C-alpha positions as CSV (number, residue, x, y, z in Angstrom):
1,X,-30.5,-31.9,87.9
2,X,-30.1,-34.7,90.5
3,X,-31.8,-37.4,87.4
4,X,-29.8,-35.5,84.6
5,X,-25.8,-36.4,86.4
6,X,-27.4,-39.9,87.5
7,X,-28.9,-40.0,83.5
8,X,-25.2,-39.1,82.6
9,X,-23.3,-41.4,85.0
10,X,-25.7,-44.1,83.8
11,X,-25.3,-43.5,80.3
12,X,-21.8,-42.8,80.0
13,X,-20.3,-46.6,82.2
14,X,-23.8,-47.3,79.6
15,X,-21.3,-46.4,76.5
16,X,-18.0,-47.7,78.1
17,X,-19.6,-51.1,79.1
18,X,-20.8,-51.1,75.4
19,X,-17.5,-49.9,74.0
20,X,-15.5,-52.5,76.1
21,X,-17.6,-54.7,74.5
22,X,-17.8,-53.8,71.5
23,X,-14.0,-53.3,71.7
24,X,-13.8,-57.1,72.9
25,X,-15.4,-58.6,69.5
26,X,-13.3,-56.4,67.1
27,X,-10.5,-57.7,68.8
28,X,-11.6,-61.2,68.7
29,X,-12.5,-60.9,64.7
30,X,-8.5,-59.8,64.7
31,X,-7.1,-61.9,66.9
32,X,-9.3,-64.9,65.3
33,X,-8.1,-63.7,61.1
34,X,-4.5,-63.4,62.4
35,X,-4.4,-66.8,64.1
36,X,-5.6,-68.9,60.4
37,X,-2.9,-66.2,58.5
38,X,-1.3,-68.3,60.9
39,X,-2.3,-71.5,60.4
40,X,-2.0,-70.7,57.1
41,X,1.6,-69.6,56.7
42,X,1.8,-72.9,58.7
43,X,0.1,-75.2,56.4
44,X,2.3,-73.8,53.5
45,X,5.8,-75.1,55.5
46,X,4.2,-78.1,56.0
47,X,2.7,-79.3,52.6
48,X,5.5,-77.7,49.9
49,X,8.4,-75.9,51.7
50,X,9.4,-78.1,54.1
51,X,9.3,-81.6,51.3
52,X,10.8,-79.4,49.3
53,X,14.2,-78.4,51.2
54,X,14.3,-81.5,52.1
55,X,14.2,-83.3,48.8
56,X,16.9,-80.9,47.5
57,X,18.9,-82.2,49.6
58,X,18.6,-85.9,50.4
59,X,19.1,-84.8,46.1
60,X,22.1,-83.0,47.2
61,X,24.0,-85.8,48.9
62,X,23.1,-88.1,46.2
63,X,24.8,-85.7,43.7
64,X,28.0,-84.7,46.1
65,X,28.3,-89.1,46.7
66,X,28.0,-89.9,42.2
67,X,30.3,-86.2,41.5
68,X,32.7,-87.7,44.2
69,X,34.3,-90.5,41.9
70,X,37.8,-89.4,40.4
71,X,37.0,-90.1,36.6
72,X,33.6,-88.3,36.6
73,X,35.6,-85.3,37.8
74,X,33.2,-83.5,37.5
75,X,31.5,-83.9,34.9
76,X,27.9,-85.3,35.5
77,X,26.2,-82.5,33.8
78,X,28.6,-81.3,31.5
79,X,30.4,-83.9,29.2
80,X,27.4,-86.7,29.4
81,X,29.9,-88.4,26.5
82,X,33.2,-89.1,28.9
83,X,29.9,-89.6,31.4
84,X,29.3,-92.9,28.7
85,X,32.4,-93.3,28.2
86,X,33.1,-93.6,33.0
87,X,29.3,-95.4,32.9
88,X,30.5,-98.4,30.2
89,X,33.1,-99.1,30.7
90,X,32.0,-101.2,34.0
91,X,30.9,-104.4,34.2
92,X,27.2,-104.9,33.4
93,X,27.3,-107.5,37.1
94,X,29.7,-104.5,38.8
95,X,28.7,-103.6,42.0
96,X,30.3,-99.4,41.2
97,X,28.1,-100.0,37.2
98,X,24.5,-100.9,39.3
99,X,24.7,-98.8,42.4
100,X,25.6,-95.6,40.6
101,X,22.9,-96.8,38.1
102,X,20.6,-96.8,41.2
103,X,21.5,-93.2,42.6
104,X,20.7,-92.0,39.2
105,X,17.7,-93.2,38.7
106,X,17.4,-92.2,42.3
107,X,18.4,-88.4,42.3
108,X,15.7,-88.5,38.9
109,X,12.9,-89.7,41.3
110,X,14.3,-86.7,44.0
111,X,13.9,-84.7,40.7
112,X,10.0,-85.7,38.7
113,X,9.7,-85.1,42.5
114,X,10.7,-82.0,43.1
115,X,9.4,-81.1,39.5
116,X,6.2,-81.7,40.9
117,X,5.4,-80.5,44.2
118,X,6.6,-77.3,42.1
119,X,3.4,-78.0,39.8
120,X,1.1,-78.6,42.3
121,X,2.3,-75.5,44.4
122,X,3.6,-73.1,42.3
123,X,0.4,-70.6,42.0
124,X,1.2,-70.0,46.3
125,X,5.0,-69.1,46.2
126,X,4.8,-66.1,47.6
127,X,8.3,-64.1,45.9
128,X,8.2,-63.7,42.1
129,X,12.5,-64.7,42.9
130,X,11.7,-68.8,43.8
131,X,9.2,-68.5,41.2
132,X,11.2,-68.4,39.1
133,X,13.8,-70.5,41.0
134,X,11.7,-72.6,40.7
135,X,11.7,-73.0,36.8
136,X,15.4,-72.4,36.5
137,X,14.8,-76.2,38.4
138,X,11.9,-78.1,36.1
139,X,13.8,-76.2,33.4
140,X,17.6,-77.7,35.0
141,X,15.4,-81.5,36.3
142,X,14.4,-82.2,33.4
143,X,17.0,-80.8,30.3
144,X,19.5,-83.0,33.2
145,X,17.3,-86.2,32.9
146,X,16.7,-86.1,28.8
147,X,20.3,-85.6,29.5
148,X,21.2,-90.0,31.2
149,X,18.3,-90.8,28.5
150,X,20.2,-90.0,25.6
151,X,23.3,-91.0,26.3
152,X,22.6,-94.6,27.9
153,X,20.1,-94.8,25.6
154,X,20.9,-94.2,22.5
155,X,25.0,-94.0,21.3
156,X,24.4,-92.9,17.8
157,X,23.9,-89.0,19.8
158,X,27.6,-89.3,21.3
159,X,29.7,-91.2,17.3
160,X,32.1,-87.3,16.7
161,X,34.2,-86.9,18.9
162,X,35.2,-83.9,21.2
163,X,32.8,-82.9,23.6
164,X,28.8,-81.1,21.8
165,X,27.6,-78.3,23.8
166,X,24.5,-79.0,22.6
167,X,24.3,-81.1,25.2
168,X,25.0,-79.3,28.4
169,X,22.9,-78.9,30.8
170,X,23.1,-75.2,32.9
171,X,24.4,-76.8,37.2
172,X,21.4,-77.2,39.5
173,X,20.1,-72.7,39.6
174,X,22.1,-72.1,43.2
175,X,19.1,-69.1,43.7
176,X,16.5,-71.7,44.3
177,X,17.9,-73.1,47.5
178,X,18.3,-69.3,48.3
179,X,14.9,-68.7,46.9
180,X,13.2,-71.3,49.1
181,X,15.4,-71.2,52.4
182,X,14.1,-67.1,52.7
183,X,10.1,-67.0,51.7
184,X,10.5,-69.4,54.5
185,X,12.2,-67.2,56.8
186,X,9.1,-66.0,55.7
187,X,6.9,-68.0,56.5
188,X,8.0,-69.2,59.6
189,X,7.5,-65.6,61.0
190,X,4.1,-65.1,59.7
191,X,3.7,-68.9,61.4
192,X,5.0,-67.8,64.8
193,X,8.2,-70.0,64.8
């Protein structure tokens, strides 16, 4: 009888030790998986979300500089004919005209970079809202660039008087910033930041 009690005590001890050791292996695997998820989220944040936020902010600063010119009256995206007139009234060698053109080109460069980021990362975007906002931005940026190219290269396009709505672009899609910030916050929580 004493041997049977000893056997059960030893067996219980072995089972307890096995479950602790086995349970630790499960916990270790679970922890490694959680760390890999955190690392993946951190890489997404650093490789797309933070870069996109920074470029959007830089573009916003340039756009604000350009639209603060009182002669433009907020027409930067809405009235290409007036935009061209304001642009053409300046002497070709004037600092203002050269800087204004350079800033518009810098804004378009930033937009092209954002479009490339979107193209390269759209499959990794988590939410439908952000994907849709990215596509709206892409359309906005490309249409705006087409508009600018038309305004600065083809003077015959705007020979008729009055405002032609066909050359109107939609404004920057504000929902992009909202959706990007919301998804960034979710990823930051998942990354443990």
